[in-house]
C-alpha atoms as a printed R data frame, in Angstrom:
    type eleno elety resid chain resno       x       y       z
1   ATOM     1    CA   UNK     A     1  94.639  84.483  90.064
2   ATOM     2    CA   UNK     A     2  96.023  86.879  87.264
3   ATOM     3    CA   UNK     A     3  97.309  89.876  87.673
4   ATOM     4    CA   UNK     A     4  97.770  92.023  84.720
5   ATOM     5    CA   UNK     A     5 100.640  95.025  84.980
6   ATOM     6    CA   UNK     A     6 100.687  98.068  82.944
7   ATOM     7    CA   UNK     A     7 103.362  99.476  84.455
8   ATOM     8    CA   UNK     A     8 105.942  97.927  86.549
9   ATOM     9    CA   UNK     A     9 106.035  97.396  90.224
10  ATOM    10    CA   UNK     A    10 107.693  96.375  93.271
11  ATOM    11    CA   UNK     A    11 106.317  94.070  95.465
12  ATOM    12    CA   UNK     A    12 108.757  93.447  99.318
13  ATOM    13    CA   UNK     A    13 111.496  95.172  97.147
14  ATOM    14    CA   UNK     A    14 111.373  92.278  94.320
15  ATOM    15    CA   UNK     A    15 110.393  94.119  90.988
16  ATOM    16    CA   UNK     A    16 108.070  93.071  88.528
17  ATOM    17    CA   UNK     A    17 107.742  93.975  84.935
18  ATOM    18    CA   UNK     A    18 104.764  94.925  82.564
19  ATOM    19    CA   UNK     A    19 103.159  91.581  81.374
20  ATOM    20    CA   UNK     A    20 100.900  89.059  82.874
21  ATOM    21    CA   UNK     A    21 100.972  86.785  85.721
22  ATOM    22    CA   UNK     A    22  99.233  84.174  87.977
23  ATOM    23    CA   UNK     A    23  99.604  84.499  91.631
24  ATOM    24    CA   UNK     A    24  98.686  81.788  94.434
25  ATOM    25    CA   UNK     A    25  98.864  82.137  97.751
26  ATOM    26    CA   UNK     A    26  99.896  80.068 100.467
27  ATOM    27    CA   UNK     A    27  97.724  80.140 103.649
28  ATOM    28    CA   UNK     A    28  99.596  78.854 106.791
29  ATOM    29    CA   UNK     A    29  98.778  79.149 110.808
30  ATOM    30    CA   UNK     A    30 100.774  81.963 110.992
31  ATOM    31    CA   UNK     A    31 101.846  82.822 107.984
32  ATOM    32    CA   UNK     A    32 100.948  83.409 104.293
33  ATOM    33    CA   UNK     A    33 102.903  84.119 101.419
34  ATOM    34    CA   UNK     A    34 102.127  85.133  97.738
35  ATOM    35    CA   UNK     A    35 103.783  83.960  94.843
36  ATOM    36    CA   UNK     A    36 103.986  86.086  91.569
37  ATOM    37    CA   UNK     A    37 104.621  83.485  88.857
38  ATOM    38    CA   UNK     A    38 105.599  83.864  85.148
39  ATOM    39    CA   UNK     A    39 102.676  81.752  83.979
40  ATOM    40    CA   UNK     A    40  99.676  82.748  82.275
41  ATOM    41    CA   UNK     A    41  98.088  78.926  82.996
42  ATOM    42    CA   UNK     A    42  94.551  80.049  84.267
43  ATOM    43    CA   UNK     A    43  93.793  75.886  84.984
44  ATOM    44    CA   UNK     A    44  95.256  76.679  88.456
45  ATOM    45    CA   UNK     A    45  98.305  74.349  88.277
46  ATOM    46    CA   UNK     A    46 101.249  75.320  90.089
47  ATOM    47    CA   UNK     A    47 104.526  75.222  88.489
48  ATOM    48    CA   UNK     A    48 107.564  76.369  90.898
49  ATOM    49    CA   UNK     A    49 109.825  76.648  88.169
50  ATOM    50    CA   UNK     A    50 107.874  79.329  86.887
51  ATOM    51    CA   UNK     A    51 107.983  81.900  90.298
52  ATOM    52    CA   UNK     A    52 108.874  85.269  89.725
53  ATOM    53    CA   UNK     A    53 108.472  86.580  93.683
54  ATOM    54    CA   UNK     A    54 107.651  84.482  96.446
55  ATOM    55    CA   UNK     A    55 106.366  87.121  99.215
56  ATOM    56    CA   UNK     A    56 105.566  86.896 102.682
57  ATOM    57    CA   UNK     A    57 102.381  88.727 103.287
58  ATOM    58    CA   UNK     A    58 101.335  90.649 106.903
59  ATOM    59    CA   UNK     A    59  98.594  89.246 108.734
60  ATOM    60    CA   UNK     A    60  95.917  89.924 111.733
61  ATOM    61    CA   UNK     A    61  93.203  89.442 113.253
62  ATOM    62    CA   UNK     A    62  89.462  90.753 112.034
63  ATOM    63    CA   UNK     A    63  87.156  92.237 114.574
64  ATOM    64    CA   UNK     A    64  84.188  90.054 113.257
65  ATOM    65    CA   UNK     A    65  84.676  86.643 110.982
66  ATOM    66    CA   UNK     A    66  83.789  87.139 107.658
67  ATOM    67    CA   UNK     A    67  81.520  84.104 106.037
68  ATOM    68    CA   UNK     A    68  83.177  84.211 102.414
69  ATOM    69    CA   UNK     A    69  86.937  84.547 101.368
70  ATOM    70    CA   UNK     A    70  87.193  88.019  99.557
71  ATOM    71    CA   UNK     A    71  90.088  89.493  97.567
72  ATOM    72    CA   UNK     A    72  90.712  93.267  97.481
73  ATOM    73    CA   UNK     A    73  92.846  95.819  96.663
74  ATOM    74    CA   UNK     A    74  93.048  98.766  98.009
75  ATOM    75    CA   UNK     A    75  94.466 102.433  97.146
76  ATOM    76    CA   UNK     A    76  96.545 103.383 100.343
77  ATOM    77    CA   UNK     A    77  98.979 106.355  98.766
78  ATOM    78    CA   UNK     A    78  99.617 107.584  95.454
79  ATOM    79    CA   UNK     A    79 101.888 104.991  94.329
80  ATOM    80    CA   UNK     A    80 100.569 102.195  96.394
81  ATOM    81    CA   UNK     A    81  97.995 100.016  96.650
82  ATOM    82    CA   UNK     A    82  97.445  96.658  99.262
83  ATOM    83    CA   UNK     A    83  96.011  93.431  98.053
84  ATOM    84    CA   UNK     A    84  93.723  92.132 101.312
85  ATOM    85    CA   UNK     A    85  92.729  88.475 101.235
86  ATOM    86    CA   UNK     A    86  90.136  87.936 104.569
87  ATOM    87    CA   UNK     A    87  89.106  84.939 105.675
88  ATOM    88    CA   UNK     A    88  87.097  83.668 108.776
89  ATOM    89    CA   UNK     A    89  88.960  86.116 111.260
90  ATOM    90    CA   UNK     A    90  92.206  86.374 108.943
91  ATOM    91    CA   UNK     A    91  93.209  89.069 107.111
92  ATOM    92    CA   UNK     A    92  96.375  88.547 104.796
93  ATOM    93    CA   UNK     A    93  97.920  91.692 103.275
94  ATOM    94    CA   UNK     A    94 100.856  92.955 100.903
95  ATOM    95    CA   UNK     A    95 101.832  96.083  99.563
96  ATOM    96    CA   UNK     A    96 102.378  97.119  95.351
97  ATOM    97    CA   UNK     A    97 104.059 100.086  95.091
98  ATOM    98    CA   UNK     A    98 104.373 101.617  91.637
99  ATOM    99    CA   UNK     A    99 108.076 101.351  90.382
100 ATOM   100    CA   UNK     A   100 109.746 104.720  89.533
């Protein structure tokens, strides 16, 4: 995934400045992690040396299974949105805040 920011944000207390980034998700049985990388290589190659932030995601069970993987952003407050990932019966999410 590619993330373009025209305003600085915070994710789990970590500051992410204006710029372009790639994001990766590590899915575990009981733990999901989103990685924001300084790299803008869209080939899908991952380089741990480029990590800007590794953020544990919250997760929960959906009431019914989702047949396709989906990623979307939900505006939940004036200065906050949530990235949500749905797969099977799991939803993982992480909050993005405008940096004040």
